[in-house]
VOGU-3710 file (C-alpha; in Angstrom, 3 decimals, decimal comma):
1> mrhrpcscci> 62,252/-45,668/-12,612  60,021/-43,018/-14,108  56,320/-43,360/-14,632  54,865/-41,804/-17,766  51,555/-41,928/-19,429  51,141/-43,716/-22,766  51,351/-41,697/-25,877  47,599/-42,160/-26,695  46,686/-40,100/-23,603  48,768/-37,007/-24,508
11> erpfmksaaa> 47,417/-34,471/-26,949  50,026/-32,402/-28,799  48,217/-29,593/-30,694  50,027/-26,904/-32,689  50,347/-23,594/-30,859  46,901/-22,058/-31,175  47,172/-19,516/-28,391  49,597/-17,945/-25,975  49,550/-15,911/-22,809  51,921/-13,348/-24,291
21> ivlkygevfl> 54,505/-12,637/-26,915  57,956/-11,676/-25,769  59,998/-9,341/-27,837  63,792/-9,149/-27,388  66,147/-6,399/-28,557  69,913/-6,610/-28,979  71,967/-3,614/-30,102  69,759/-1,182/-28,406  70,567/-2,653/-24,997  74,317/-1,662/-25,610
31> krgrrrffld> 73,511/2,076/-25,958  73,959/2,671/-22,260  73,681/6,384/-21,698  71,206/6,782/-24,498  69,326/3,455/-24,070  66,159/5,101/-22,894  66,067/7,311/-26,015  66,286/4,252/-28,307  63,867/2,203/-26,185  61,258/4,989/-26,270
41> ilaanldrtl> 61,432/5,147/-30,066  61,265/1,365/-30,280  58,305/1,241/-27,990  56,447/3,803/-30,035  57,197/1,866/-33,269  55,979/-1,422/-31,671  52,865/0,233/-30,218  51,956/1,743/-33,631  52,370/-1,700/-35,337  50,378/-3,335/-32,569
51> rglaphlklk> 47,504/-0,897/-32,763  47,151/-1,479/-36,521  47,080/-5,295/-36,157  45,585/-6,073/-32,740  44,092/-3,154/-30,894  42,792/-5,620/-28,121  46,383/-6,193/-27,138  48,829/-3,897/-25,282  52,502/-3,464/-24,936  54,268/-3,883/-21,528
61> rpygrflivp> 57,932/-2,990/-20,895  59,622/-5,079/-18,189  63,412/-4,428/-17,949  65,309/-5,867/-20,960  62,213/-7,007/-22,879  58,838/-6,033/-24,286  55,715/-8,117/-23,692  52,551/-8,062/-25,744  49,576/-9,204/-23,596  45,717/-9,007/-23,806
71> rtegerieep> 44,223/-5,887/-22,381  41,577/-7,922/-20,715  42,939/-10,126/-17,785  42,521/-13,790/-18,261  42,294/-13,665/-22,118  44,795/-15,324/-24,354  46,398/-14,298/-27,763  44,827/-16,489/-30,420  46,684/-17,531/-33,477  49,975/-15,762/-32,255
81> dslvdamsrv> 52,127/-16,835/-35,217  50,870/-14,182/-37,552  51,489/-11,466/-34,950  54,954/-12,838/-34,199  55,747/-12,616/-37,939  54,639/-8,974/-38,139  56,475/-7,908/-34,993  59,663/-9,678/-36,192  59,813/-7,114/-39,016  60,082/-4,199/-36,634
91> fglvsaepce> 63,631/-2,771/-36,764  65,388/-2,927/-33,385  64,124/-6,388/-32,339  66,293/-9,595/-32,519  63,545/-12,097/-31,768  59,798/-12,607/-31,141  58,233/-15,638/-29,576  54,868/-16,798/-28,077  55,239/-17,491/-24,354  53,474/-18,532/-21,195
101> ivdnpnpenm> 53,773/-16,529/-18,013  54,160/-18,036/-14,611  53,207/-15,292/-11,990  54,548/-17,118/-8,927  57,700/-18,757/-10,232  58,674/-20,968/-7,230  60,257/-24,297/-8,101  57,114/-26,322/-7,647  54,952/-23,990/-9,803  57,710/-23,891/-12,412
111> aeavaqyait> 58,028/-27,709/-12,644  54,219/-28,037/-13,278  54,168/-25,118/-15,750  57,117/-26,335/-17,743  55,887/-29,931/-17,948  52,465/-28,606/-19,093  54,050/-26,429/-21,739  56,110/-29,355/-23,117  53,012/-31,620/-23,262  51,096/-28,912/-25,116
121> hrrrshktfk> 53,689/-27,811/-27,593  55,760/-30,927/-28,385  55,135/-32,273/-31,818  55,132/-36,006/-32,595  58,268/-35,644/-34,722  60,225/-34,336/-31,806  62,307/-37,170/-30,179  64,852/-35,190/-28,286  64,686/-32,009/-26,078  66,633/-29,778/-23,759
131> vetkradkry> 65,750/-27,138/-21,143  67,554/-23,790/-21,321  67,111/-21,433/-18,267  68,253/-17,885/-17,741  67,814/-16,112/-14,478  67,340/-12,334/-14,480  66,651/-12,766/-10,751  69,942/-13,975/-9,260  68,299/-14,367/-5,872  66,230/-17,333/-7,170
141> pmtsidcnrv> 66,835/-20,383/-4,920  68,263/-22,517/-7,694  71,121/-21,820/-10,131  70,392/-21,932/-13,897  72,072/-25,358/-14,064  69,986/-26,670/-11,280  66,862/-25,250/-13,023  67,829/-27,062/-16,217  68,220/-30,330/-14,263  65,122/-30,155/-12,088
151> lgsavyvalv> 62,789/-28,705/-14,812  64,230/-30,963/-17,446  63,468/-33,970/-15,159  59,804/-32,738/-14,998  59,656/-32,584/-18,826  61,232/-36,042/-19,160  58,585/-37,533/-16,852  55,764/-35,795/-18,554  56,474/-36,745/-22,128  56,497/-40,080/-23,947
161> dvevdihnpd> 59,431/-41,446/-26,151  61,568/-38,359/-25,677  65,215/-38,240/-24,587  67,559/-35,475/-23,536  69,952/-34,107/-26,098  71,725/-30,857/-24,946  73,776/-30,459/-28,196  71,251/-30,887/-31,031  67,735/-31,244/-29,635  64,531/-31,379/-31,700
171> ftvcieiree> 62,924/-28,857/-29,494  64,042/-26,518/-26,707  62,047/-25,264/-23,722  63,396/-21,807/-22,963  62,787/-20,428/-19,435  63,522/-16,964/-18,223  63,076/-16,361/-14,530  62,514/-12,860/-13,440  61,747/-11,270/-9,926  57,920/-11,239/-10,181
181> falisgartp> 57,208/-13,789/-13,025  58,856/-16,262/-15,351  58,430/-16,812/-19,072  58,344/-20,187/-20,854  58,777/-20,337/-24,612  59,952/-22,587/-27,394  61,324/-21,863/-30,804  62,345/-18,184/-31,453  61,466/-16,320/-34,589  64,539/-14,275/-35,536
191> avgglpvgsn> 63,686/-10,576/-36,124  65,409/-8,078/-38,365  67,628/-6,575/-35,782  69,219/-3,114/-36,301  68,098/0,104/-34,621  64,592/1,548/-34,234  63,516/3,596/-37,348  63,637/7,295/-36,337  66,521/6,960/-33,936  69,177/8,073/-36,396
201> grallllsgg> 67,799/10,986/-38,342  66,186/11,054/-41,800  67,566/10,626/-45,367  66,118/10,909/-48,840  66,121/7,781/-51,044  66,386/8,054/-54,890  63,878/5,418/-55,513  63,676/3,801/-59,023  61,376/0,926/-59,977  64,339/-1,538/-59,933
211> idspvagwlt> 65,559/-4,195/-57,512  68,334/-2,278/-55,769  66,976/0,999/-54,479  64,116/-0,411/-52,369  66,633/-2,746/-50,717  68,993/0,114/-50,099  66,118/1,998/-48,440  65,247/-1,011/-46,218  68,934/-1,480/-45,219  69,129/2,223/-44,242
221> qkrgvgvdtv> 65,984/1,966/-42,199  67,571/-1,008/-40,428  70,152/1,442/-39,082  67,543/3,653/-37,563  67,205/6,112/-40,424  63,741/7,404/-41,366  63,447/7,358/-45,224  61,485/9,638/-47,590  61,640/8,970/-51,327  62,029/10,846/-54,604
231> tflsppytgp> 61,312/9,279/-57,884  62,091/10,570/-61,444  59,778/9,722/-64,291  59,714/10,597/-68,018  56,184/10,685/-69,351  55,176/10,151/-72,151  58,297/7,890/-72,677  57,466/6,058/-69,412  53,840/5,138/-68,866  51,569/5,413/-65,741
241> kvqekvatla> 52,364/1,762/-64,831  55,842/2,776/-63,764  54,558/5,451/-61,334  52,209/2,899/-59,817  54,986/0,396/-59,458  57,239/2,926/-57,678  54,448/4,096/-55,444  53,870/0,452/-54,398  57,490/0,126/-53,468  57,324/3,337/-51,485
251> rmlakpqkhl> 54,322/2,115/-49,630  56,294/-1,009/-48,581  59,042/1,205/-47,311  56,467/3,268/-45,359  55,295/0,335/-43,241  58,184/0,388/-40,690  57,759/4,199/-40,110  55,111/6,586/-39,011  54,805/8,104/-42,414  56,714/8,538/-45,717
261> rhtvveiapl> 56,775/11,506/-48,151  57,116/10,401/-51,787  58,004/13,039/-54,394  57,531/12,439/-58,026  59,547/14,609/-60,433  58,955/14,384/-64,180  62,209/15,141/-66,042  61,464/14,236/-69,829  62,022/17,976/-70,915  65,384/17,894/-69,219
271> qeryrdrapg> 66,412/14,603/-70,885  65,254/15,883/-74,247  67,467/19,018/-73,765  70,430/16,748/-72,916  69,682/14,420/-75,947  69,688/17,395/-78,318  72,766/19,138/-77,028  75,138/16,703/-75,324  77,325/13,818/-76,628  75,400/10,500/-76,329
281> eqlvllyrrs> 78,007/8,746/-74,228  77,618/11,449/-71,515  73,793/11,265/-71,242  73,399/8,950/-68,196  75,987/10,949/-66,229  74,183/14,125/-67,020  70,853/12,644/-66,190  72,161/11,343/-62,833  73,784/14,696/-61,983  70,507/16,537/-62,563
291> mfriadtiak> 68,686/14,058/-60,443  71,240/14,536/-57,657  70,972/18,294/-57,817  67,080/18,080/-57,627  67,321/15,541/-54,732  69,887/17,806/-53,100  67,455/20,739/-53,154  64,692/18,551/-51,652  67,082/17,376/-48,947  68,088/21,007/-48,067
301> rgkygalitg> 64,378/22,026/-47,822  63,481/19,026/-45,710  66,669/19,021/-43,640  67,623/15,510/-44,449  71,040/14,235/-43,295  71,932/12,411/-46,503  70,806/10,976/-49,865  70,516/7,254/-50,374  70,911/5,311/-53,632  70,987/1,636/-54,689
311> enlgqvasqt> 74,145/2,057/-56,571  76,592/-0,873/-56,624  80,288/-0,580/-57,574  80,784/-1,701/-61,129  77,353/-3,085/-61,785  76,538/-0,831/-64,700  78,404/1,769/-66,659  77,288/4,760/-64,410  78,559/2,913/-61,377  82,363/2,769/-62,017
321> mpnlhciesa> 84,496/4,642/-59,334  85,081/7,722/-61,613  81,381/7,921/-62,619  80,144/7,620/-58,979  82,425/10,522/-58,131  81,041/12,468/-61,160  77,489/11,974/-59,969  77,838/12,574/-56,308  79,833/15,742/-56,866  76,581/17,427/-58,079
331> sshsvlrpll> 75,193/17,187/-54,487  76,203/18,864/-51,320  74,969/15,999/-49,139  76,589/12,773/-48,137  75,423/9,784/-50,272  74,768/6,473/-48,477  75,123/3,364/-50,690  74,211/0,354/-48,586  74,582/-2,010/-51,598  77,932/-0,788/-52,769
341> tydksetidl> 79,793/-4,150/-52,421  76,890/-6,614/-52,760  76,694/-9,241/-55,435  73,544/-8,928/-57,485  72,448/-12,417/-56,240  72,776/-11,150/-52,614  70,569/-8,182/-53,400  67,980/-10,322/-55,031  67,876/-12,699/-52,107  67,376/-9,865/-49,807
351> akrigtyets> 64,599/-8,246/-52,010  62,859/-11,583/-51,932  63,141/-11,805/-48,172  61,728/-8,287/-47,518  58,972/-8,639/-50,075  60,022/-6,059/-52,776  61,256/-8,364/-55,426  58,097/-9,372/-57,180  57,053/-5,640/-57,570  60,558/-4,618/-58,691
361> iqpfddccsl> 60,734/-7,141/-61,542  57,589/-5,885/-63,246  58,617/-5,019/-66,788  58,391/-1,312/-67,035  61,297/1,010/-68,194  62,535/3,711/-65,954  63,807/7,095/-67,042  67,550/6,273/-66,909  67,162/3,955/-69,871  65,874/6,856/-72,105
371> fvpkhpelrg> 67,978/7,806/-75,161  71,032/5,819/-73,835  73,757/4,912/-76,292  75,250/1,440/-76,722  78,602/2,522/-75,365  78,205/5,048/-72,441  81,075/6,676/-70,760  82,996/4,580/-68,311  85,512/7,172/-66,821  83,625/10,483/-66,606
381> rvsylehles> 85,403/13,708/-65,665  83,725/16,250/-63,443  85,368/19,171/-65,217  84,034/18,007/-68,624  80,536/17,448/-67,293  80,542/20,814/-65,711  81,720/22,379/-69,014  78,821/20,677/-70,830  76,374/21,904/-68,144  77,588/25,405/-68,468
391> eiqpfeleqe> 76,754/25,300/-72,240  73,419/23,470/-71,839  72,259/25,348/-68,665  69,915/22,781/-67,204  69,660/24,477/-63,797  66,636/26,653/-64,194  64,705/23,857/-65,891  65,640/21,511/-63,040  64,052/23,937/-60,617  60,925/24,464/-62,807
401> llekaqvldl> 60,426/20,684/-62,872  60,863/20,383/-59,164  58,302/23,096/-58,521  55,803/20,990/-60,490  56,560/17,815/-58,551  53,796/15,711/-57,073  54,116/15,021/-53,440  52,375/12,113/-51,668  52,164/11,452/-47,938  52,026/7,596/-47,554
//
């Protein structure tokens, strides 16, 4: 028969502090020969994020994990949830969770620490639990199954009105036993995953003020690519609010990286020339080809590995397969299109999740909507567009506009 205190004797506050925050990575661990390269970049990104949010904390790097701990011994991390949320947005991590540290993880100390953790962190709505143990130290005197049984019994005795449910528990006590210490944690906060930004080169994003291109930039960053941006505006046809909107989106994309270079090119004179000399149905394709040539020049100067766009197959007239070919043929760089097969609803959901949606839907026109006819070309031909460009000669004007571009370091 077990002896347990009555429920009125147990306090169950929400998690107000933690000894540490454990950060776990996934795909990076599989890199084998280049693992240290990826981990060094991930550590630098985590350290930069941590310095900006909590300079009184420091990053430690035990094998297979990162730990955030106070710089001063004996202190605790107060209100850890906000820091967990921020760190879960760092590319390369798969989870972040507040935890307690047991420095001498013998079975007796572990039983006491796990029971105390459960008492402190169980909520009144939790009626079932399980204990889940992983042993990085295989020399530990108990197997993982034995740990689950012994430590689960300690929790069972310590709590009131709680039963074991190993299949669908209300809360789980997670235990990781290492050689010199053990970690005890509860619910994990999933992180964004992917690879550390900066581990896979750099690319140039054609950033509009819409929903798609910021999401495309974010998805490219998730694969470890550092992103800089170029935006095309058409004053006086587009007002200053558009530039502010796009700059805000660029700043959002700058957060996961050390810095971001944002280039603003004003192309109204170019669009007016096309309007006056080219068939109306070809205007959007000619606009986009000019944008790609200008972006291509920036990419060559900056030694970027690719261009990035938010283009989506069949979403608008310029994004049919023939038209995508017509547009990308104006550039010598590869074009990354992370959203190519996304439904619009999927892109919107992701924009909401990463925080760009509310800015993107602000009602300001971009330059691609300027002078556009009701029935644009759906099946463009490169040869015809090149013929038009040979007559219109936009190339020198493109370079003149590029030389006048505004460059911002964010």
